[in-house]
Phi, psi and omega in degrees: 000116179265089180225131168253117182261122180241116179243168176159168182288173179303139176065024177272358178092019185301308187292316179298317179294314181298319178301314182292322177297317179299317178298316182296326182272345186076028180255182175264159178243136177232118177264104184297329180298329180296326180292316178295322179294319179296319178293322177298316178299316180298317179294319180298321185274341189237349180248160177296148179304130179087358179291120183231015179298118180303319181297320180292320181294314180293321178299320178297319179300323179283325184289318190296308352268169167260128185203167173256128183240129181287121178232107187067239179248028178219146175271122184256134178284133177233145172234119182054039177081004182252132176293121183245019183306318180285318184296329185283352182269359181287166185295324183295328175283316181303322183288341186244345189296325181298319180294319179292317183292342180279351182283121184305318181294325178293318180295321179297318178297312182296321178299319180296320179296318181293318180296322179295317181299315180293319181297331183272348182280133186281347186244291181177160185224137171260119184244133177237150181177212180241347180220027185292313182281341182263327187237308188289310179231070182295343179260011178303131182293332179235121180232135180228138175243110179273144174209170175195164180295153177305322180296317180293319178294325177296318178301316181295319182295318180294317178297318180300324180279353179075024182266157177290141181270124172215164188298321182293315179295320179298316180296316179298315182293320179297318178295320179295319179292320178297320178294320178296320177302313181298315180296314182294325183284339184249005180290147184290335182252123176047061180296153177290118176194152178287143173295153182301330182254018179280148172276122180276128183229104177278116186261010184307318184245021179251144172281165177301317180300320179294319177300313183297314181301319182294319182286321177299321178298320177297316181294318182288333175291327179281323181233080185302331183278000000 
């Protein structure tokens, strides 16, 4: 199984790092969060307000369908055959995705989709998320857990949104990320934590290139060819 599993808390740089690692290796990239976001968008647009039946949500995912489609070297989220990569990044999805992703039946469905995608890829896949190395691919040969201080992650999140940096905004964002860490780490289903055999990589003082080089080196040591 050629899988590099990259986990870590919100705004730790998982997706950017995973994309770059996949490019360097000539592999595909799969952002597990995009799948949960696509399902959240589908539920928001197609179910009654407040509908939280796990069976109904999963049935909707199969009916539409919600799926990951390989486009070039990246898996793109689609809902009813439409690319929703841009739509899933909006605030209405961001505000609801954690609740949807916490549903055990939803996680089981999403895990199956990710495993199928990886099993069908002929070369290898870099997958990022919060439980990739612990739950989705516990046998992945290379596992990395990225982290950084809440303040550093807050700076990255604010910069990514193109907002002006000031102490008050930084403090609010840092507190929000710390609260998200606590919630993700203590949830009963697939809590955020490093796998026992994961390489811990604190990116607080690392550039993106430095992060990528370290992970690519791990992968090439495992798969020299």
